[in-house]
C-alpha positions as a Markdown table, in Angstrom:
| # | Residue | x | y | z |
|---|---|---|---|---|
| 1 | Unk | 7.8 | 4.3 | -21.8 |
| 2 | Unk | 10.4 | 6.4 | -19.9 |
| 3 | Unk | 8.0 | 7.8 | -17.4 |
| 4 | Unk | 7.4 | 4.0 | -16.4 |
| 5 | Unk | 10.9 | 2.8 | -16.4 |
| 6 | Unk | 11.5 | 5.6 | -14.2 |
| 7 | Unk | 9.0 | 5.2 | -11.2 |
| 8 | Unk | 10.4 | 1.7 | -11.0 |
| 9 | Unk | 14.0 | 3.0 | -11.7 |
| 10 | Unk | 13.4 | 4.8 | -8.9 |
| 11 | Unk | 12.3 | 2.3 | -5.7 |
| 12 | Unk | 14.4 | -0.2 | -7.1 |
| 13 | Unk | 17.7 | 2.5 | -6.5 |
| 14 | Unk | 16.5 | 2.9 | -2.9 |
| 15 | Unk | 15.7 | -0.5 | -2.1 |
| 16 | Unk | 19.1 | -1.2 | -3.4 |
| 17 | Unk | 20.5 | 1.1 | -1.1 |
| 18 | Unk | 18.7 | -0.7 | 2.2 |
| 19 | Unk | 20.3 | -3.9 | 0.4 |
| 20 | Unk | 23.9 | -3.0 | 0.2 |
| 21 | Unk | 23.1 | -1.3 | 4.2 |
| 22 | Unk | 22.9 | -4.8 | 5.3 |
| 23 | Unk | 25.8 | -6.0 | 3.5 |
| 24 | Unk | 27.8 | -4.2 | 4.6 |
| 25 | Unk | 26.3 | -4.7 | 8.5 |
| 26 | Unk | 26.2 | -1.1 | 8.5 |
| 27 | Unk | 22.8 | -0.1 | 10.7 |
| 28 | Unk | 22.9 | -3.8 | 12.3 |
| 29 | Unk | 20.6 | -7.2 | 13.3 |
| 30 | Unk | 17.6 | -4.7 | 14.0 |
| 31 | Unk | 18.0 | -2.1 | 11.0 |
| 32 | Unk | 15.1 | -3.6 | 8.9 |
| 33 | Unk | 13.0 | -3.7 | 12.3 |
| 34 | Unk | 14.2 | 0.1 | 14.0 |
| 35 | Unk | 12.9 | 1.4 | 10.4 |
| 36 | Unk | 10.2 | -0.5 | 10.1 |
| 37 | Unk | 8.5 | 0.3 | 13.2 |
| 38 | Unk | 10.1 | 4.8 | 12.8 |
| 39 | Unk | 8.2 | 4.8 | 9.6 |
| 40 | Unk | 4.9 | 3.2 | 11.2 |
| 41 | Unk | 5.0 | 5.0 | 14.6 |
| 42 | Unk | 6.6 | 8.3 | 13.8 |
| 43 | Unk | 6.9 | 8.5 | 9.9 |
| 44 | Unk | 3.4 | 7.2 | 8.4 |
| 45 | Unk | 0.7 | 9.4 | 10.6 |
| 46 | Unk | 2.8 | 12.5 | 10.1 |
| 47 | Unk | 2.5 | 11.9 | 6.2 |
| 48 | Unk | -1.3 | 10.8 | 6.3 |
| 49 | Unk | -2.2 | 13.3 | 8.5 |
| 50 | Unk | -0.1 | 16.1 | 6.7 |
| 51 | Unk | -1.8 | 14.8 | 3.0 |
| 52 | Unk | -5.5 | 13.8 | 4.4 |
| 53 | Unk | -5.5 | 17.6 | 5.8 |
| 54 | Unk | -4.1 | 19.8 | 2.9 |
| 55 | Unk | -6.7 | 17.4 | 0.8 |
| 56 | Unk | -10.5 | 18.7 | -0.4 |
| 57 | Unk | -12.9 | 16.5 | 1.4 |
| 58 | Unk | -15.4 | 16.4 | -1.1 |
| 59 | Unk | -12.4 | 14.4 | -3.6 |
| 60 | Unk | -13.5 | 11.5 | -1.5 |
| 61 | Unk | -17.2 | 11.7 | -2.5 |
| 62 | Unk | -15.0 | 12.0 | -6.6 |
| 63 | Unk | -17.1 | 9.6 | -9.3 |
| 64 | Unk | -12.8 | 8.3 | -10.0 |
| 65 | Unk | -13.0 | 6.9 | -6.3 |
| 66 | Unk | -16.3 | 5.2 | -6.3 |
| 67 | Unk | -14.2 | 3.1 | -9.1 |
| 68 | Unk | -11.1 | 2.7 | -6.7 |
| 69 | Unk | -13.2 | 1.8 | -3.5 |
| 70 | Unk | -15.4 | -1.0 | -5.4 |
| 71 | Unk | -11.7 | -2.5 | -7.6 |
| 72 | Unk | -9.9 | -2.3 | -4.4 |
| 73 | Unk | -12.4 | -4.1 | -2.5 |
| 74 | Unk | -12.8 | -6.9 | -4.3 |
| 75 | Unk | -9.6 | -7.2 | -5.2 |
| 76 | Unk | -8.7 | -7.4 | -1.5 |
| 77 | Unk | -11.8 | -9.7 | -1.0 |
| 78 | Unk | -11.0 | -12.3 | -3.9 |
| 79 | Unk | -7.3 | -13.2 | -2.3 |
| 80 | Unk | -9.6 | -14.4 | 1.8 |
| 81 | Unk | -12.1 | -17.6 | 0.2 |
| 82 | Unk | -8.8 | -18.8 | -0.8 |
| 83 | Unk | -6.6 | -18.3 | 1.8 |
| 84 | Unk | -8.9 | -18.9 | 3.9 |
| 85 | Unk | -10.0 | -22.5 | 1.7 |
| 86 | Unk | -6.3 | -23.5 | 2.5 |
| 87 | Unk | -6.0 | -23.2 | 5.9 |
| 88 | Unk | -4.0 | -20.6 | 6.1 |
| 89 | Unk | -3.6 | -18.4 | 10.2 |
| 90 | Unk | -5.4 | -15.1 | 10.8 |
| 91 | Unk | -2.0 | -13.5 | 9.7 |
| 92 | Unk | -1.5 | -13.9 | 6.4 |
| 93 | Unk | -5.2 | -13.7 | 5.5 |
| 94 | Unk | -4.4 | -10.3 | 6.5 |
| 95 | Unk | -1.3 | -9.7 | 5.0 |
| 96 | Unk | -2.6 | -11.4 | 1.8 |
| 97 | Unk | -5.9 | -9.6 | 1.0 |
| 98 | Unk | -4.1 | -6.2 | 1.4 |
| 99 | Unk | -1.2 | -6.9 | -1.4 |
| 100 | Unk | -3.5 | -8.1 | -3.6 |
| 101 | Unk | -5.4 | -5.0 | -3.5 |
| 102 | Unk | -3.1 | -1.7 | -1.6 |
| 103 | Unk | -1.1 | -0.4 | -4.8 |
| 104 | Unk | 2.2 | 1.5 | -4.8 |
| 105 | Unk | 0.0 | 4.8 | -5.3 |
| 106 | Unk | 2.3 | 6.9 | -4.0 |
| 107 | Unk | 5.6 | 5.7 | -5.2 |
| 108 | Unk | 5.2 | 4.4 | -8.1 |
| 109 | Unk | 1.5 | 6.1 | -9.3 |
| 110 | Unk | 2.5 | 9.7 | -9.8 |
| 111 | Unk | 5.2 | 9.4 | -11.9 |
| 112 | Unk | 3.4 | 6.0 | -14.1 |
| 113 | Unk | 0.1 | 8.0 | -14.3 |
| 114 | Unk | 1.9 | 11.9 | -15.0 |
| 115 | Unk | 3.4 | 9.9 | -18.0 |
| 116 | Unk | 0.2 | 8.3 | -19.3 |
| 117 | Unk | -2.3 | 11.0 | -19.0 |
| 118 | Unk | 0.2 | 13.9 | -17.6 |
| 119 | Unk | -2.2 | 14.3 | -15.1 |
| 120 | Unk | -0.6 | 13.5 | -11.5 |
| 121 | Unk | -4.0 | 14.4 | -10.1 |
| 122 | Unk | -5.8 | 11.3 | -10.8 |
| 123 | Unk | -3.6 | 9.0 | -8.8 |
| 124 | Unk | -5.2 | 11.0 | -5.3 |
| 125 | Unk | -8.6 | 9.0 | -5.3 |
| 126 | Unk | -6.8 | 6.1 | -5.0 |
| 127 | Unk | -4.7 | 8.1 | -2.2 |
| 128 | Unk | -7.7 | 9.1 | -0.9 |
| 129 | Unk | -9.0 | 6.3 | -0.4 |
| 130 | Unk | -6.2 | 3.8 | 0.5 |
| 131 | Unk | -5.2 | 6.7 | 3.5 |
| 132 | Unk | -8.9 | 7.5 | 4.9 |
| 133 | Unk | -9.7 | 3.5 | 4.9 |
| 134 | Unk | -7.9 | 0.3 | 3.9 |
| 135 | Unk | -5.1 | 1.3 | 5.8 |
| 136 | Unk | -6.6 | 2.2 | 9.4 |
| 137 | Unk | -8.5 | -0.8 | 8.7 |
| 138 | Unk | -6.3 | -3.4 | 7.6 |
| 139 | Unk | -3.4 | -2.4 | 10.3 |
| 140 | Unk | -6.8 | -2.4 | 13.3 |
| 141 | Unk | -7.4 | -5.9 | 12.2 |
| 142 | Unk | -3.7 | -6.5 | 12.0 |
| 143 | Unk | -3.9 | -5.2 | 16.0 |
| 144 | Unk | -6.5 | -7.7 | 17.0 |
| 145 | Unk | -6.7 | -10.9 | 15.2 |
| 146 | Unk | -5.3 | -13.9 | 17.0 |
| 147 | Unk | -1.7 | -14.1 | 15.9 |
| 148 | Unk | -0.1 | -16.9 | 13.8 |
| 149 | Unk | 0.0 | -19.4 | 16.0 |
| 150 | Unk | -0.3 | -17.9 | 19.3 |
| 151 | Unk | -3.3 | -18.1 | 20.3 |
| 152 | Unk | -3.9 | -14.8 | 21.3 |
| 153 | Unk | -7.9 | -14.4 | 22.3 |
| 154 | Unk | -8.4 | -10.6 | 22.1 |
| 155 | Unk | -11.1 | -9.0 | 24.3 |
| 156 | Unk | -13.9 | -6.8 | 23.4 |
| 157 | Unk | -12.6 | -4.1 | 25.0 |
| 158 | Unk | -9.1 | -4.4 | 22.8 |
| 159 | Unk | -11.5 | -4.4 | 20.0 |
| 160 | Unk | -13.4 | -1.9 | 20.4 |
| 161 | Unk | -10.2 | 0.4 | 21.4 |
| 162 | Unk | -8.3 | -0.3 | 18.8 |
| 163 | Unk | -8.6 | 2.0 | 16.5 |
| 164 | Unk | -7.8 | 5.0 | 19.4 |
| 165 | Unk | -4.2 | 2.4 | 19.9 |
| 166 | Unk | -3.5 | 2.5 | 16.3 |
| 167 | Unk | -1.7 | 5.6 | 15.3 |
| 168 | Unk | -2.3 | 5.6 | 11.4 |
| 169 | Unk | -5.9 | 5.5 | 12.6 |
| 170 | Unk | -5.8 | 8.5 | 14.6 |
| 171 | Unk | -3.5 | 10.4 | 12.8 |
| 172 | Unk | -6.6 | 9.4 | 9.3 |
| 173 | Unk | -9.6 | 11.0 | 11.4 |
| 174 | Unk | -7.4 | 14.0 | 12.7 |
| 175 | Unk | -6.1 | 14.7 | 9.3 |
| 176 | Unk | -10.1 | 14.4 | 7.1 |
| 177 | Unk | -11.5 | 16.2 | 10.5 |
| 178 | Unk | -8.7 | 19.7 | 9.8 |
| 179 | Unk | -9.1 | 19.2 | 5.7 |
| 180 | Unk | -13.4 | 19.1 | 6.7 |
| 181 | Unk | -13.2 | 21.7 | 9.2 |
| 182 | Unk | -11.1 | 24.2 | 7.2 |
| 183 | Unk | -8.8 | 24.9 | 9.6 |
| 184 | Unk | -5.3 | 26.3 | 8.7 |
| 185 | Unk | -2.5 | 25.3 | 10.8 |
| 186 | Unk | 0.6 | 27.9 | 11.7 |
| 187 | Unk | 4.0 | 27.2 | 9.7 |
| 188 | Unk | 5.3 | 25.9 | 13.2 |
| 189 | Unk | 3.0 | 22.7 | 13.4 |
| 190 | Unk | 2.8 | 22.3 | 10.1 |
| 191 | Unk | 6.5 | 21.8 | 8.9 |
| 192 | Unk | 8.0 | 19.4 | 11.7 |
| 193 | Unk | 4.9 | 17.3 | 10.1 |
| 194 | Unk | 5.5 | 17.7 | 6.5 |
| 195 | Unk | 10.1 | 16.7 | 7.9 |
| 196 | Unk | 8.7 | 14.0 | 9.5 |
| 197 | Unk | 5.9 | 12.5 | 7.0 |
| 198 | Unk | 9.2 | 13.2 | 4.2 |
| 199 | Unk | 10.6 | 10.3 | 6.6 |
| 200 | Unk | 8.0 | 7.8 | 5.9 |
| 201 | Unk | 8.7 | 5.8 | 2.0 |
| 202 | Unk | 12.4 | 5.8 | 2.4 |
| 203 | Unk | 12.2 | 4.6 | 5.4 |
| 204 | Unk | 9.4 | 1.9 | 4.2 |
| 205 | Unk | 12.1 | 1.2 | 1.3 |
| 206 | Unk | 15.4 | 0.8 | 3.0 |
| 207 | Unk | 14.0 | -1.1 | 5.3 |
| 208 | Unk | 12.7 | -3.7 | 2.0 |
| 209 | Unk | 15.9 | -3.3 | 1.1 |
| 210 | Unk | 17.6 | -4.7 | 4.2 |
| 211 | Unk | 15.3 | -7.5 | 4.7 |
| 212 | Unk | 16.1 | -8.9 | 1.1 |
| 213 | Unk | 19.6 | -9.4 | 1.8 |
| 214 | Unk | 19.4 | -13.5 | 2.8 |
| 215 | Unk | 16.7 | -13.8 | 1.7 |
| 216 | Unk | 15.1 | -17.0 | -0.5 |
| 217 | Unk | 13.6 | -16.3 | -4.0 |
| 218 | Unk | 10.0 | -15.3 | -3.7 |
| 219 | Unk | 7.5 | -18.1 | -4.1 |
| 220 | Unk | 9.5 | -20.4 | -1.3 |
| 221 | Unk | 8.4 | -21.9 | 1.6 |
| 222 | Unk | 5.0 | -22.7 | 3.2 |
| 223 | Unk | 3.3 | -19.0 | 2.3 |
| 224 | Unk | 4.1 | -19.6 | -1.6 |
| 225 | Unk | 0.7 | -20.6 | -3.1 |
| 226 | Unk | -0.5 | -17.3 | -1.3 |
| 227 | Unk | 2.2 | -15.3 | -2.9 |
| 228 | Unk | 1.3 | -16.2 | -6.1 |
| 229 | Unk | -2.5 | -16.3 | -5.7 |
| 230 | Unk | -2.1 | -12.4 | -4.4 |
| 231 | Unk | 0.0 | -11.1 | -7.3 |
| 232 | Unk | -2.2 | -13.2 | -9.8 |
| 233 | Unk | -5.2 | -10.8 | -8.6 |
| 234 | Unk | -2.8 | -7.5 | -7.9 |
| 235 | Unk | -1.2 | -8.2 | -11.1 |
| 236 | Unk | -4.5 | -9.3 | -13.4 |
| 237 | Unk | -7.7 | -9.4 | -11.2 |
| 238 | Unk | -7.7 | -5.8 | -10.6 |
| 239 | Unk | -6.5 | -3.7 | -13.6 |
| 240 | Unk | -9.0 | -6.1 | -15.5 |
| 241 | Unk | -12.2 | -5.5 | -12.5 |
| 242 | Unk | -11.2 | -1.6 | -13.3 |
| 243 | Unk | -11.8 | -1.9 | -16.6 |
| 244 | Unk | -15.0 | -3.6 | -16.7 |
| 245 | Unk | -16.2 | -1.3 | -14.0 |
| 246 | Unk | -15.0 | 1.5 | -15.9 |
| 247 | Unk | -15.3 | 0.7 | -19.4 |
| 248 | Unk | -18.2 | -2.2 | -19.4 |
| 249 | Unk | -20.2 | -1.0 | -16.7 |
| 250 | Unk | -19.6 | 2.7 | -16.1 |
| 251 | Unk | -18.8 | 3.6 | -20.2 |
| 252 | Unk | -15.5 | 5.6 | -19.4 |
| 253 | Unk | -13.6 | 6.4 | -22.2 |
| 254 | Unk | -10.5 | 7.9 | -23.1 |
| 255 | Unk | -8.4 | 9.5 | -19.6 |
| 256 | Unk | -11.0 | 8.9 | -17.2 |
| 257 | Unk | -10.7 | 4.8 | -18.5 |
| 258 | Unk | -6.6 | 4.8 | -19.2 |
| 259 | Unk | -6.5 | 6.4 | -14.9 |
| 260 | Unk | -8.8 | 3.6 | -13.9 |
| 261 | Unk | -6.8 | 0.7 | -14.9 |
| 262 | Unk | -3.3 | 1.7 | -15.0 |
| 263 | Unk | -3.7 | 2.9 | -10.9 |
| 264 | Unk | -5.7 | -0.5 | -10.4 |
| 265 | Unk | -2.8 | -2.2 | -12.5 |
| 266 | Unk | 0.3 | -1.0 | -9.6 |
| 267 | Unk | 1.9 | -3.9 | -7.9 |
| 268 | Unk | 1.4 | -4.2 | -4.1 |
| 269 | Unk | 2.7 | -1.2 | -2.1 |
| 270 | Unk | 5.8 | -1.3 | 0.6 |
| 271 | Unk | 3.3 | 0.2 | 3.3 |
| 272 | Unk | 2.5 | -3.8 | 3.6 |
| 273 | Unk | 5.3 | -5.2 | 4.1 |
| 274 | Unk | 6.4 | -2.3 | 6.8 |
| 275 | Unk | 2.6 | -3.1 | 9.0 |
| 276 | Unk | 3.5 | -6.5 | 8.7 |
| 277 | Unk | 7.3 | -6.1 | 10.0 |
| 278 | Unk | 5.1 | -3.6 | 12.7 |
| 279 | Unk | 2.9 | -6.6 | 13.6 |
| 280 | Unk | 5.0 | -9.0 | 12.9 |
| 281 | Unk | 2.7 | -11.1 | 10.9 |
| 282 | Unk | 3.2 | -12.7 | 7.6 |
| 283 | Unk | 6.3 | -10.8 | 6.9 |
| 284 | Unk | 7.7 | -12.8 | 4.4 |
| 285 | Unk | 4.7 | -12.6 | 2.6 |
| 286 | Unk | 4.4 | -9.4 | 2.5 |
| 287 | Unk | 7.6 | -8.5 | 1.3 |
| 288 | Unk | 8.0 | -11.4 | -1.3 |
| 289 | Unk | 4.6 | -9.4 | -2.9 |
| 290 | Unk | 5.6 | -6.6 | -3.1 |
| 291 | Unk | 8.8 | -7.2 | -4.9 |
| 292 | Unk | 6.8 | -9.7 | -7.4 |
| 293 | Unk | 3.9 | -7.5 | -8.1 |
| 294 | Unk | 6.6 | -5.2 | -8.5 |
| 295 | Unk | 8.8 | -7.0 | -11.2 |
| 296 | Unk | 5.4 | -8.6 | -12.5 |
| 297 | Unk | 4.2 | -4.9 | -13.4 |
| 298 | Unk | 6.2 | -3.6 | -15.5 |
| 299 | Unk | 5.0 | -5.4 | -18.4 |
| 300 | Unk | 1.3 | -5.3 | -17.2 |
| 301 | Unk | 1.9 | -1.3 | -17.6 |
| 302 | Unk | 3.2 | -1.2 | -20.1 |
| 303 | Unk | 0.7 | -3.6 | -22.0 |
| 304 | Unk | -2.0 | -1.1 | -20.3 |
| 305 | Unk | -0.1 | 2.3 | -22.3 |
| 306 | Unk | -0.1 | 0.5 | -25.2 |
| 307 | Unk | -3.7 | -0.8 | -25.9 |
| 308 | Unk | -5.2 | 2.4 | -24.2 |
| 309 | Unk | -3.5 | 5.6 | -25.3 |
């Protein structure tokens, strides 16, 4: 239990610092936007590149990755028809879909999986799938889809070239190329990239904390139904899908089963909020989903740990 609670405590402290900065107006009215844009354009691409470049590309084909790919994709896709049936804007559909299946593997996943299994490497397939597949796909979609009531009609040229304008997609591709070719980057090149990469997570968490200043309770407003759908899928349906696939269909038991279910039960990542801020799409939904799913994940993860370990 200690490791689970410590993981949530670390994030809570950094978010609280961001909230206090907002209370004191230390960063001005645009603090959250500047931090989120810095994370999107500079720090997150550096983090993606350095992480993927140092990874073993063979892990992309690992068995745990299959479970992650199937269950995360299903969780994301489940939100789409429910949102479309309610005639929600395109941006809300994309952000809500991401919130339903994109887990906080980096901040919470490592300490929690280490506590439950004693093996932090179990979260690696989740990180790789999200970095190499989900992040470029969702950020590209947010770049090309019509805006929420803005009447935008992106051309086919813009859609085709969207990945080339997306720093996250470019960094992901570059990292995978370096990993696949086995190129060893010289220290003067890798050191500044890693230094900038260290800014990504705290910048997004601080921006998230700043955004909580003056915010209404989660679920208030027009995005309320979408929020609870995303949270229900993330905190309940996603781990059940992992349990059913890993244990029921593939017949896994012991640590592999625990790892699959625990990783799926992790809450929505703050990255979703950062990307929503960057494209100004369903920012309230992204913020509320990260907050509400994190609160709900505490009892869910404790129950999973008690049942499966």
